[in-house]
C-alpha positions in Angstrom: 57.8 86.7 24.7 56.2 85.5 21.9 52.6 83.9 22.3 51.1 80.7 20.3 47.8 80.9 18.6 45.9 78.7 15.9 43.0 79.6 13.5 41.3 78.3 10.3 38.7 79.2 8.1 38.7 83.0 8.1 37.2 83.0 4.3 37.8 86.7 4.3 35.7 88.5 1.3 33.6 85.5 1.2 29.9 86.4 1.1 28.0 82.9 0.7 30.0 81.9 3.8 27.5 84.6 5.6 24.7 82.4 4.9 26.4 78.6 4.7 27.9 79.0 8.4 25.5 81.3 9.8 27.9 84.2 10.9 26.5 87.1 12.3 27.3 90.2 10.0 25.8 92.2 7.8 28.2 92.1 4.7 31.4 90.4 3.9 33.3 93.8 4.1 32.0 93.9 7.9 32.9 90.4 9.2 36.5 90.9 7.0 36.9 94.4 9.6 35.5 92.7 12.4 37.7 89.4 11.9 40.9 91.7 11.4 40.0 93.6 14.5 39.6 90.1 16.8 42.6 88.8 15.1 44.6 91.8 15.8 43.1 92.2 19.6 44.6 89.0 20.6 47.8 88.5 18.2 50.6 90.7 18.7 53.2 91.5 15.9 55.7 88.9 17.5 53.3 86.4 18.1 53.2 83.1 16.1 49.8 82.1 14.2 49.2 79.1 12.8 46.6 79.4 10.0 45.1 76.3 9.0 43.7 77.1 5.8 41.2 78.9 4.0 42.4 82.3 4.1 40.2 84.0 2.0 37.6 82.5 -0.9 36.2 84.7 -3.9 37.1 87.7 -2.8 37.7 90.9 -5.2 41.1 90.9 -3.9 44.4 88.7 -3.3 45.3 87.1 0.0 47.9 88.8 0.5 45.8 92.0 0.9 44.0 90.4 4.2 47.3 89.0 5.3 49.0 92.5 5.4 46.6 93.9 7.6 47.0 90.8 10.4 49.7 90.9 13.4 51.6 88.1 14.0 54.3 85.8 12.1 52.1 83.6 10.0 52.4 80.2 8.9 50.0 78.5 6.6 48.8 74.7 6.1 46.8 74.8 3.2 42.8 74.8 2.8 41.0 73.6 -0.3 40.4 77.1 -0.9 44.1 78.5 -0.8 46.1 78.6 -4.0 49.6 77.5 -3.1 50.9 79.2 -6.8 49.1 82.7 -5.7 50.5 82.4 -2.0 54.3 81.4 -2.3 56.6 84.3 -2.2 53.9 86.1 0.2 55.9 88.2 2.6 53.9 87.7 5.3 53.9 84.2 5.1 56.6 82.4 7.0 56.1 78.7 5.9 53.3 77.2 3.5 52.6 73.4 4.3 50.3 70.9 4.0 50.5 69.1 7.0 52.8 69.9 10.0 54.3 68.7 13.3 55.0 70.8 15.6 55.6 70.9 19.7 54.8 73.1 22.6 56.4 72.5 26.0 57.0 68.9 25.0 53.6 68.5 23.9 53.1 67.0 20.3 50.7 68.9 17.8 49.6 67.9 14.3 48.5 70.5 11.9 45.9 70.0 9.0 43.1 71.5 7.3 41.2 68.8 7.4 40.4 67.0 10.2 41.6 63.2 10.7 40.1 60.0 12.8 43.6 59.1 13.8 46.6 61.2 13.3 50.4 60.6 14.4 50.8 60.2 17.8 47.2 59.7 18.6 47.9 56.7 20.7 50.7 58.6 22.5 48.3 61.5 23.5 49.6 64.2 20.3 46.7 66.5 19.8 45.4 67.2 16.5 44.4 70.5 15.3 42.1 71.1 12.3 39.8 73.4 10.6 37.3 72.8 7.5 34.3 71.4 8.9 33.2 75.3 10.3 32.2 73.5 13.7 30.1 70.8 12.4 32.2 68.6 14.5 32.1 70.3 17.5 29.4 68.1 19.6 31.6 64.9 18.6 34.9 65.4 19.8 37.2 62.9 19.2 39.9 62.4 21.7 42.5 65.2 21.4 41.4 66.8 18.1 39.8 70.3 17.8 38.6 72.7 15.3 40.4 75.4 16.1 38.1 77.5 13.0 36.6 80.6 13.7 33.1 79.9 13.7 34.1 77.6 16.5 36.1 79.8 18.8 34.2 83.6 18.9 35.8 84.8 15.2 39.1 84.7 16.8 42.4 83.0 17.0 43.2 80.5 20.1 45.9 80.9 22.1 47.7 77.3 23.0 46.8 78.0 26.3 43.4 77.9 25.9 43.6 74.7 23.6 45.5 73.3 26.7 42.3 74.1 29.1 40.1 72.4 26.2 42.2 69.2 26.1 42.5 69.0 29.8 38.8 68.3 29.6 38.9 65.3 26.9 39.6 61.6 27.2 42.6 60.4 25.5 40.3 58.0 23.3 42.9 56.5 21.9 45.2 53.9 24.1 44.8 53.4 27.4 
């Protein structure tokens, strides 16, 4: 049975991200290899992965070169550093969206690259998963919203069960 994963902000090939986010890698190439290894150690080929944007940035090769090395059936939520034109038609991407709603075991989940202060279903317990902020909101959680970017989660995708465990510690925040 396949598993469900979420991640964001891999920024494959992006040299400046090492400094900007204080990533503990010696070079973009070393970062890329470690990120791919961590991804593939958790995700199996038939698992479902939602990547919430910024696959790569300023890399010397196209994003498809990185995607080809990653396990899973990948759905992309476009980030500010992704080019829809360059990614459409990629055989590794099952879908490309700006925002998407899915359900897991009856749990409504709203996916967007950008964090929202309020999202569809927030008042009725919907989760909001996002990226973009590279952990800069981790000390300010808002209800059932979560930065699933790799900078906040040991440089690897999060299984939905891991997210459920985090959400179980949160106050609903919206409504009563």
